[in-house]
Structures are given as structure tokens and as C-alpha cells.
C-alpha positions in Angstrom: 37.8 -29.4 -3.8 35.7 -27.2 -2.0 34.8 -25.4 -5.0 33.2 -28.5 -6.9 30.8 -29.0 -3.6 29.9 -25.2 -3.7 29.0 -25.4 -7.4 26.7 -28.3 -7.1 25.0 -26.3 -4.8 24.6 -23.6 -6.8 23.8 -25.5 -9.9 20.8 -27.0 -8.2 19.9 -23.4 -7.0 19.9 -22.5 -10.7 17.5 -25.3 -11.8 15.1 -24.6 -9.6 15.5 -21.1 -10.0 12.0 -19.7 -11.7 11.4 -18.0 -14.9 11.1 -14.5 -12.9 10.2 -14.1 -9.0 8.5 -11.4 -7.5 8.8 -12.2 -3.7 6.4 -15.2 -3.1 5.2 -15.3 -7.1 6.5 -16.6 -10.0 5.5 -15.1 -13.0 5.5 -17.2 -16.8 5.1 -15.6 -20.1 5.4 -19.0 -21.9 2.9 -21.4 -21.8 5.1 -24.4 -22.0 7.3 -23.5 -19.0 4.2 -22.6 -16.9 2.6 -26.3 -17.8 5.7 -27.8 -16.8 5.5 -26.2 -13.3 2.0 -27.1 -12.5 -0.2 -30.2 -11.8 -3.6 -31.2 -12.4 -4.4 -28.2 -14.5 -8.0 -27.3 -15.5 -9.1 -24.6 -18.5 -12.2 -22.8 -18.7 -12.3 -21.7 -22.2 -15.8 -20.3 -21.6 -17.4 -22.0 -24.7 -20.9 -21.3 -24.7 -20.7 -18.2 -22.5 -23.7 -16.0 -23.6 -22.8 -13.6 -26.3 -26.6 -12.1 -26.9 -27.5 -11.1 -23.3 -25.8 -10.1 -20.1 -24.8 -12.9 -17.4 -25.1 -12.0 -13.9 -22.2 -11.2 -11.4 -21.0 -13.0 -9.5 -21.2 -16.4 -11.6 -19.7 -19.7 -10.7 -17.7 -21.8 -13.0 -15.5 -24.7 -13.4 -12.1 -25.2 -15.1 -11.8 -28.8 -15.0 -12.0 -30.0 -11.5 -11.9 -26.6 -10.0 -14.8 -24.2 -9.1 -14.2 -20.8 -8.8 -16.5 -17.5 -8.5 -15.9 -14.6 -11.2 -17.4 -11.5 -10.1 -17.4 -8.1 -11.4 -16.8 -4.7 -9.2 -19.6 -2.3 -8.7 -22.1 -4.7 -8.5 -22.2 -4.7 -12.7 -22.7 -7.5 -14.6 -20.6 -9.1 -17.2 -20.3 -8.0 -20.7 -21.9 -10.3 -23.4 -20.3 -9.3 -26.6 -16.7 -10.3 -25.9 -15.3 -12.1 -28.9 -17.6 -14.5 -30.7 -19.9 -17.3 -30.6 -17.7 -19.8 -31.4 -14.3 -18.2 -29.4 -16.2 -16.1 -26.6 -14.3 -14.7 -23.8 -15.2 -13.0 -20.2 -15.2 -9.3 -20.1 -16.9 -6.4 -18.3 -20.0 -4.4 -19.1 -18.3 -1.2 -17.9 -14.7 -0.5 -19.0 -13.6 0.8 -15.5 -14.7 -2.3 -13.6 -12.7 -5.2 -12.4 -13.0 -8.7 -12.8 -12.3 -10.7 -9.7 -11.9 -14.3 -9.9 -12.1 -16.1 -5.9 -13.5 -18.7 -4.0 -11.2 -21.4 -5.5 -11.8 -24.9 -4.7 -9.1 -28.0 -5.0 -5.9 -26.1 -3.7 -5.1 -23.3 -6.5 -1.5 -22.3 -6.4 -1.5 -21.6 -10.1 -3.6 -19.2 -12.5 -2.7 -18.7 -16.2 -4.7 -17.7 -19.5 -5.1 -14.9 -21.9 -5.6 -11.6 -20.7 -6.5 -8.4 -23.1 -8.5 -5.8 -24.0 -11.8 -5.4 -26.1 -13.2 -2.7 -27.3 -17.1 -1.8 -26.7 -18.4 -4.0 -29.5 -16.5 -6.9 -27.7 -13.6 -7.2 -30.4 -10.1 -7.1 -29.6 -8.1 -3.9 -28.9 -4.8 -2.9 -28.1 -3.9 -1.5 -24.6 -2.5 -2.2 -21.5 -4.1 -4.9 -18.6 -3.2 -5.0 -15.1 -3.5 -8.7 -13.2 -3.3 -8.6 -9.3 -2.6 -11.7 -7.4 -3.0 -12.6 -3.8 -2.0 -15.2 -1.3 -1.4 -15.5 2.2 1.7 -13.8 2.0 0.1 -10.8 0.0 -0.3 -9.0 -3.1 1.6 -8.3 -6.3 0.5 -6.3 -9.5 1.9 -6.7 -13.1 1.1 -4.7 -15.9 0.8 -6.3 -19.6 1.9 -4.2 -22.1 -0.5 -4.5 -25.3 -0.9 -8.1 -25.0 -2.4 -9.8 -27.9 -5.6 -12.3 -27.5 -3.5 -15.2 -27.8 -0.3 -13.7 -25.2 -0.1 -16.1 -22.4 0.6 -14.9 -18.7 0.8 -17.2 -15.7 1.6 -16.9 -12.3 2.5 -19.3 -9.3 2.4 -18.8 -5.6 5.2 -20.6 -3.8 2.7 -20.7 -1.0 0.9 -22.7 -3.3 -2.6 -21.1 -2.8 -3.9 -18.5 -4.5 -7.0 -16.6 -2.9 -7.8 -14.3 -5.8 -6.8 -12.8 -9.0 -8.2 -9.5 -10.7 -8.0 -8.3 -14.3 -8.3 -4.6 -15.2 -7.9 -2.2 -18.2 -5.8 0.9 -18.3 -7.9 3.4 -20.0 -6.4 5.1 -23.0 -7.9 8.2 -22.5 -10.1 10.3 -25.1 -13.4 8.9 -26.2 -12.1 5.2 -26.5 -12.8 2.8 -23.9 -10.7 -0.8 -23.1 -12.4 -3.3 -21.6 -10.5 -6.2 -19.5 -11.2 -9.5 -21.1 -10.1 -12.9 -20.2 -10.0 -16.2 -22.3 -8.6 -19.8 -21.5 -8.6 -19.6 -17.7 -6.1 -22.1 -16.4 -6.2 -23.2 -13.0 -4.0 -25.7 -11.4 -1.7 -26.9 -8.4 1.9 -26.0 -8.4 4.9 -28.3 -8.1 7.5 -25.3 -7.8 9.4 -26.2 -4.7 9.0 -23.6 -1.5 12.3 -21.6 -0.7 12.6 -23.6 2.5 12.6 -26.6 0.2 15.4 -24.9 -2.1 17.1 -24.2 1.4 16.7 -27.8 2.6 18.0 -29.4 -0.6 21.0 -27.0 -0.9 21.8 -27.4 2.7 22.0 -31.5 2.2 24.0 -31.5 -1.1 26.4 -29.0 0.8 26.6 -31.6 4.1 27.2 -34.6 1.4 29.9 -32.7 0.0 31.5 -31.7 3.3 31.2 -35.2 5.0 33.0 -36.6 1.5 35.9 -34.3 1.8 36.4 -35.3 5.4 36.5 -39.1 4.4 39.1 -38.4 2.2 41.1 -36.1 4.5 41.2 -39.0 6.9 42.0 -41.7 4.4 44.9 -39.2 3.3 46.1 -38.9 7.0 46.1 -42.4 7.6 48.0 -43.3 4.6 50.4 -40.5 5.1 51.0 -42.2 8.9 52.1 -45.3 7.2 54.7 -43.9 4.9 
């Protein structure tokens, strides 16, 4: 009987276990799975973003109910030519600069979207993108290998609050340049249980199983005593 209770605990742990875990962060490459793990998502599609002139950095933006600040390293401005007027995206004016998202309001614990590279004229360009996410427990970086403009990437903090999120491009070398670009930025709160919550749930199930086993043992002992 013991195996059944241990299996129940293992099953709960398996069901709660994230897709990919990097210590305090959970990484998602499937948008539907990401959306299932968050609450109150807000999306900034950058619609109406200036494609005919530069945008000063830092710039204040909104994604649904959330406010945030986007800035470029080295005090540069944002590039004006990323993507098209119909579907603009946020990018840098210098390929080697980094985009930083920070100063979130509303308790942002999850960030997702499309993170990819563009060329000098703002058209999609294949290359590697590095994203770094930071919460109270530290920072983690992930390299996205050749992401397309529609490829999804998301991250959830198990501490439930993300303080900053950066995007940069790995330069291909030679005369080519790759500009870090962001579209459909999604900010949200998270429903992913903290490690402590998972441990408490597992402990509770184990205690219930042990209590039921003791009860059966007492019933059996009582029955045997009257035989």
C-alpha cells in the first residue's frame, strides 16, 4: 500500500512540474502552455510605433494593465525602421546595444513574446538572440538559436516578480550586423506554484496516505483480536 501513496505524491509533483526549469525560472517555448501558467496577460504589439523617425530612450509603454520602461544601453535611441508600419517592432539603433525592460507595475512575474533579429533596414534576419531575466533570487540567461519572427519564448519567475528582462543580439561577424528586436511583448502575473507550495502539497498527501494506512492497520488489528 505504501507504493500507492508515494506514487500519488510523485504524480502531483509531475503534474505541477514546469516544462523547463532553470532554478527559480520556468521557460516556455509553447505559447499556449505559457498562457495556461499565467493570469491577467497584457500584450504590447507596438502598433503605431514610429517607423519614420527615432524614438528616445527610455520610453514608457503599456501592455494591458501593466506599465513598463524600455531602454537602450549606451544611452542610444530606438531604431525607427524595424518591421513595417502595419506590424512594427521594437529594435535598437546600434546592433551591439541591449534592450532592457524594467520598472514594471502590477506585479509582473511572467514575460513572453517574439524575440528575434533584424537587419539594418529593419527586415527579419536570422541569428542568435540572448535574453536575460532577473528576479530577487538572481539572473539567468538563455540563447535563442536562430529564432523566427513568430517563434514564441516566455519565462515565469517562481518568486512571482521579475525586476528586469534584457534582449541582445549575437553579432554574426564580418560586415553583417544583427539588431535585437522584440514584438508582441506579453506581461502577466503567474499561477505557477512556488517550490514551498509544492513541498507542502506533497507533504500533505503523504500525511493523508499514512493516516489512512494507520487506520486500516488498527481496524485489521481489532478484527484479528476478535477472531
